[in-house]
N, C-alpha and C positions, 0 to 999 in steps of 0.2 A: 437193426442195430445202427446206432448213430455213427457217422463217419468220424475218423480220427481228426482232431483239430490241428491245424498248422500252427507254428509259432505266431504270437500276436499279443494284443492287449487283453487284460482282464477287464470285463465290463464294469466290475465293482470298483477296483482300486486304480484302474487305468494304467497300471504298470505293464511293461513288456515281459513276457515269459516264453521260454523255449517250449515248455510243455503246458498245455491248458487242458482243463477238464470241462465236461458239460455240466451246467448247473440249471436246475429247473427254476424258472421265473417264479412260479407258484409252488410251494413245497408239495412234494408228492403225497406226503401223509395227510395233507389238508383237504384232499378231494373226498367229498362224501360218497357213501355207498351208492347213491342214486346217479353217480356220474357214468356216462356211457363208456364202455370199455374201449371204444374206437375213437375217443376224444383225443385230439392232438394236444400234447402237453408241451408248452413253450419251453425252449431251452436256450441258454446263452453261454458263451465262452467265459470261463472263470479260472483263476489260479487256484491251486489246491488249498492254500491257507484260507482264502476267502470262502471257498466252497465249504470247507470244514467248519469254519467259524459260523457261517450262516446256518449250517445244518444244526448245530447245537442251539442257536438262538431260536430257530423255527420249532424245534422239538419242545423247547421250554414254553414258548408261547402257545403252541397247540394244546399242551396239557392244561395250562392255566385258563385259557379262553374256553376250551372244550368242556371243562368242568362246569361252566356257567351257561351252557347252551341247552336248548330243549331237545331231549333225545328222540322225540317223535317228529321233529321238523324235517321234511324232505330235503331242505336246503343244507342241512348239516347232519343228515342221517349217518350214524356210525361214528361221528367225531367224538361225542361225549363218551361213548363206550370205549373208544380207543384211548382217550385221555385217562379213564379210570384204569384200564389195563396197564398203562405205562407206569403207574405208581403202585401196582398191586404185585407183591412178591410171588403170589401163587401162580402168576403167568410167566415167571422167569424161565429162561432157557437153561441156565446153569447157576452155580453158586455166585459167581461174580455179578451176573445179571440180577440175582436176588438182592445183593447188597446195593446195587445201583438204584433199583426201583424203590427199595426201602429208604435210601438216602434222599431220593427225590420227593417221596411222600412226606418225609419229615421236614424237608426244606419248605415245601409249599404250605403245609399245615402250620409250620412255625412262623411263616410270614402272613398268615391269614388272620382275619378278625372274626370273632364269634358273638352271636347274640346281641346284647345291648352294647357291645364294644364296636359293632359295625357302624361306621360313620354315615351321616346323612348327606355327605357331600363328597366330591372327589371321585365319583364313579365315572367309568368310561361311558361316553354317549351310547344310548340304546341298551345299557345294562342297568345295574341297580336292581331294585326289588320289583321286577316286571311280572313275577308270578304271585305277588301278594302273599309272600311267606311271612308268618308271624315273626315279630322282631326277635323273640327268644330262639327261634330256629334258623335264623339267617347266618350265612357264612359269606364273607367277602374275600375273594382271592386277589392277591396283588399281582400287578404286571409292571414291567419295567417300561417307562416312557421311552427310554433310549432304544430298547428293542423294537418297539412299535415304529419309532422314527426310522430305524435302520431297515426294517422290513418294507416300509413305504418306499424308501430310497431304492431298495433292490428292485421292487416291482416297476417303479418308474424308469429306472435305468434299463431294465430288461425290455419293457415295451418299446422304449425309444430305440433300442438297438434292433429289435425284431422288425419294427415298422420302417425305420429309416436307415438302418445300418450305421448309426451314429453313437458316439460316446458323449456323455455329459462331462465336459471338462471346463476348467476355469476359463472365463469368468462366470460361467453358469454353475448353479448349485441347485440341489433338491431341498425343498422345505416341506415339513410335515405339519398338518393341522388336524386336531381332533375336534370336531364340531357337532353340536346337537342339531337335529334335523331342522328345527325352526331357525337356527342361526345360519345354517348352511344353505337355506333356500335360494338366496340370490346367486350364490356360486354354483349350485346344482343347476339352476335354470340356465345359466350361461354355458356350463359344460354340456348339458343336454341339447341346447340349441345349436351349438357349433361343433359338437364332439362326435366321435366315432366310438361305437361300442365294441369291446373285445370280450366276448362272453365264453367262458368255460363253464356253462351252466350245468346243474342248478346252483353250485356252490360259489361260483366266482363271476362277478360282472364288473368289468373295468371300463370306464368311459373317459376318453381323452380328447381334450380340445386343444389344438396346437396352433400357434401363430404361423400363418403361411410364409411370412417374410423370412423367418430364420429356421423354421421347422424344429426349434428347440424350446422356445418359450411356450409353456403349456400348463394346463390344469388337469388334474386327475381326480376322479372319484373311484375309489376302490371299495367295492361292496363284497364282503366275504360272509357266506352263510346267512345272508339277509339280515345280519345283526351287527357285525363288526365292520365299521366303515372308517376308512382313512382318506384324507384329502392331501394331495400332493401338488406342489407348484414348482415348476422349473423356470428359473429366471436368473438374471445376472446379479452379482453381488450387490446388495443394497436394495434390490427390488423386494416388495412385500405384497402379499395377497390382500386385496381389498375388494369389496363389493358395494 
């Protein structure tokens, strides 16, 4: 059992709270079935509002991304099935849960594109029609760019705190980038050359390269399920990622 947290700052919003909760850096529900039961799952201090808000955001993203993953891939084993169950009323625990799952299903399908209405652009890197599904049978699930940005920020803040016991505060900020592999090659080369790997394999591999002078300026490659990649940059206001 995790020890009770003393009063202090929330790693997310950097405000002081008398009562803090433990928040998992990487969402608990995102670990594939192939994850070792003895794997240490990183946790950080969070205020209750941030913890709850991130929980809702992570559940929504897990469903949307999980519906687009290969159900047989060991790196994401069990995630697609979990996503389907989350919007299937027949798996509900009670009447209220039935209504919630049905509403979530309607929301996701209502925001999706089908068949010839699926656009040929705007797909998240490493997704799109990777399984060569005929156009008339394709379904495109929408995700919120702001949710992905915030998830990147959460993971970056979490690793920074776990590794260096530091908060990311002004004038530093976290920036998010969604890059195709070919465009990310120079950045990935830099991160892998100077970075350290934080692996909760097989589902999660995070590589961080940090500037030794301040231990805050840094680059992150966040690889989830071998498909969903996010790039993070910590720098001062006005700094931009370039390769």
